[in-house]
C-alpha positions, 0 to 999 in steps of 0.5 A: 509516505514511507515510499521507499519501504513500500518499494524496496518491499515489492523489490523484494516481491518481485526479485527474491520471490522463493525466498520471501519470509510469507510471517512478513507478508501475512503480517504487512497485509494484516497490520500496515495496509492499512494506514498505508491506503488511510495515508493514500486515501488522505494523500488523494484527497488533498492533491487528486480530490475528483479521484478521491471521490470516485473510489467512494463510489460503488463499482 
């Protein structure tokens, strides 16, 4: 899990809001988030199966 990248992006987005390069945000949102979601789902299924099973249920 690329935690340093995730938290680094969050810190930049929160603390330098007006200087954020929105083309980078768009690229992350349309490409990298899918991979991150898959990694998080795998982690949840392995470590917290009850929580992971609730994610598959309709809200």
